[in-house]
C-alpha positions in Angstrom: 284.6 121.3 227.9 286.7 120.0 225.0 288.9 117.1 225.1 291.5 116.6 222.2 293.6 113.6 221.0 291.9 111.3 223.5 293.3 108.1 223.3 291.7 105.2 225.6 291.6 107.5 229.1 289.0 105.9 231.0 286.1 107.4 233.3 285.6 110.5 231.1 282.6 112.5 232.6 281.7 109.9 235.5 278.6 111.1 237.4 278.5 114.4 235.8 275.4 116.4 236.7 275.6 119.2 234.1 277.5 121.1 231.4 278.7 119.3 227.9 282.1 117.5 227.1 282.9 117.0 223.6 285.4 114.3 223.0 287.7 114.1 220.0 289.5 110.6 219.6 288.5 107.4 221.2 287.6 107.5 224.8 288.3 104.4 227.0 285.9 102.3 229.2 283.4 103.3 231.2 282.8 106.7 229.4 279.7 108.4 231.3 279.5 106.0 234.0 276.8 107.1 236.6 276.1 110.2 234.3 273.6 112.2 236.1 272.5 115.0 233.6 275.3 116.1 231.5 276.0 115.7 227.7 278.8 113.9 226.4 279.4 114.1 222.5 282.3 111.8 221.1 283.7 112.6 217.6 284.9 109.0 217.0 284.4 105.7 218.4 284.0 104.6 222.3 285.2 101.6 224.0 283.4 99.3 226.4 280.7 100.1 229.2 279.8 103.8 227.9 277.0 104.7 230.1 277.5 102.1 232.9 274.6 102.5 235.4 273.7 106.3 233.7 270.8 108.0 235.5 270.2 110.6 233.4 271.8 113.0 230.5 272.8 112.5 227.0 275.8 110.6 225.4 276.1 111.0 221.4 278.6 108.7 219.7 279.3 110.0 216.1 281.0 106.3 215.4 280.9 103.0 217.1 280.6 101.7 220.7 282.3 98.6 222.5 280.6 96.0 224.5 278.3 96.6 227.6 276.9 99.8 226.4 274.3 101.2 228.5 274.8 98.4 231.3 272.5 98.7 234.0 271.3 102.2 232.9 268.4 103.8 234.8 267.8 106.8 232.8 269.0 109.3 230.0 269.4 108.6 226.4 272.7 107.0 224.3 272.5 107.5 220.5 275.2 105.7 218.5 275.7 106.4 214.9 277.7 103.1 214.0 277.7 99.4 215.5 277.8 98.5 219.2 279.1 95.1 220.7 277.9 92.6 222.9 275.5 92.9 225.6 274.1 96.1 224.8 271.4 97.4 227.1 271.8 94.6 229.5 270.2 94.9 232.9 268.7 98.3 231.8 265.8 99.4 234.0 263.0 102.0 234.5 261.5 103.6 237.7 258.8 106.2 238.0 259.7 108.9 235.4 263.2 107.6 234.6 263.2 105.7 231.2 266.4 105.0 229.6 266.8 104.7 225.8 269.7 103.4 223.5 269.4 104.2 219.9 271.9 102.4 217.4 272.3 103.3 214.0 274.1 100.0 212.8 274.2 96.6 214.1 275.0 95.2 217.6 276.6 91.9 218.8 274.7 89.1 221.0 272.9 89.4 224.0 271.0 92.6 223.3 269.0 93.4 226.0 269.8 90.6 228.3 267.6 90.4 231.3 266.3 94.0 230.2 263.9 95.1 232.8 262.9 98.2 231.4 263.4 101.2 228.9 263.7 101.3 224.9 266.5 99.7 222.8 266.4 100.7 219.0 268.6 99.0 216.6 268.3 100.8 213.1 270.6 98.6 211.0 271.7 101.2 208.7 274.1 99.5 205.9 273.3 95.9 207.1 272.4 93.4 204.6 271.4 91.0 207.1 269.5 90.9 210.5 271.4 93.5 212.7 271.4 91.8 215.9 273.4 88.5 217.0 272.2 85.7 219.0 270.4 85.4 222.6 268.6 88.7 222.1 266.6 89.4 225.0 267.6 86.3 227.2 265.8 86.6 230.4 264.2 89.6 229.3 261.1 90.6 231.9 260.5 94.4 230.9 261.0 97.2 228.4 261.0 96.9 224.6 263.4 96.4 221.7 262.6 97.5 218.2 264.6 96.0 215.4 264.4 97.8 211.9 264.7 95.2 209.3 262.7 93.5 206.5 264.3 90.0 207.1 262.9 87.4 209.4 264.1 87.4 213.2 265.2 83.7 214.2 266.6 82.0 217.6 264.9 84.2 220.0 264.5 83.0 223.5 261.6 81.7 225.1 261.5 85.1 227.3 260.6 87.2 224.2 257.5 87.7 222.2 257.8 89.2 218.5 255.6 91.1 216.3 255.5 93.9 213.5 255.3 97.1 215.5 252.1 98.8 215.3 251.3 102.5 214.6 251.3 103.0 218.6 254.4 101.2 219.1 256.1 103.3 216.3 254.6 106.6 217.7 256.7 105.6 221.1 259.8 105.5 219.4 259.3 108.6 217.0 261.0 111.3 219.2 263.9 109.0 219.7 264.1 108.6 215.7 263.9 112.4 215.1 266.7 113.0 217.4 269.0 110.4 215.9 268.2 111.9 212.8 269.1 115.4 213.9 272.4 114.2 215.3 273.7 112.3 212.5 271.8 113.7 209.6 269.4 110.7 208.7 266.2 111.1 207.2 263.7 110.3 209.9 260.6 110.1 207.8 262.3 107.4 205.7 263.2 105.3 209.0 260.0 105.6 210.4 258.3 104.6 206.8 260.3 101.0 207.5 259.2 98.0 209.0 260.2 97.3 212.6 259.7 94.4 215.0 259.1 95.1 218.6 260.2 92.2 221.2 258.5 92.5 224.5 258.5 89.8 227.6 256.7 86.9 227.1 254.0 86.7 229.9 253.3 83.1 229.2 256.9 81.9 229.7 258.5 84.5 232.1 261.9 84.8 233.3 261.8 83.1 236.7 264.4 83.5 239.6 265.7 79.8 240.5 265.3 79.0 244.0 266.7 75.9 246.2 263.9 73.8 246.8 263.0 72.8 250.6 
C-alpha cells in the first residue's frame, strides 16, 4: 500500500499485523500505534508518538521524528535516519521474546529513555558536533540499555544510570541493528561499529523506587 501527498493525517497503520505501507510526505501523530507485525516506511519526516505501544513489526523513517517516539513500545524495531524529539523511548519494556529497539541516526531531545524498563535505544549522533542527547537521559531507568555514539564526555546523568565505554560484548548486541540501519539508509556499518559508544544501564546501587505513603 502506498500513501502519496501525506500531510499530517493521524493514526496511519494503527494495529496492522501484516503488509507494508509506504508513506510519501509527513504523517501525523500516532503513526503505527499498536503496530503488530506490519512494516511502515516513511519517505519524509514523522510527527509525535510514532510507534506508541507498538508490539511487533518495523517502522523506517527516512527523515526525522517528533516527540515520544516509541512510547511504551513492547516489541519491534524503529529506525530513524535523522533526529528525534523529546522523550524518545520512554516507558519501553520487554517481555519473554519481545525486545523493542529504537535506532536514531542523529540526535535526540531531553528525557531519552525516561523510566526505561527494557529494550535497546541507540543514538548514533551522525552529523552532531556535540553530545547527541539532551538533559535527564534515563531518568527513572530500571531496565534495558541505552547506547550513545560519541567521543565527548557524557554529563548530567541521573542517579539511576551507570555509564561505561561499551565493551565488545555490548557492541555485539547492537551490531545487527547497526547493520540494518546502514542497509536502510546507505551508511557504513563497519565504520559505525568501530567508533566509541557509551552504554547506559540501570544503577543497581541506586535503583528507581516507587514512592509509598508511610503508615
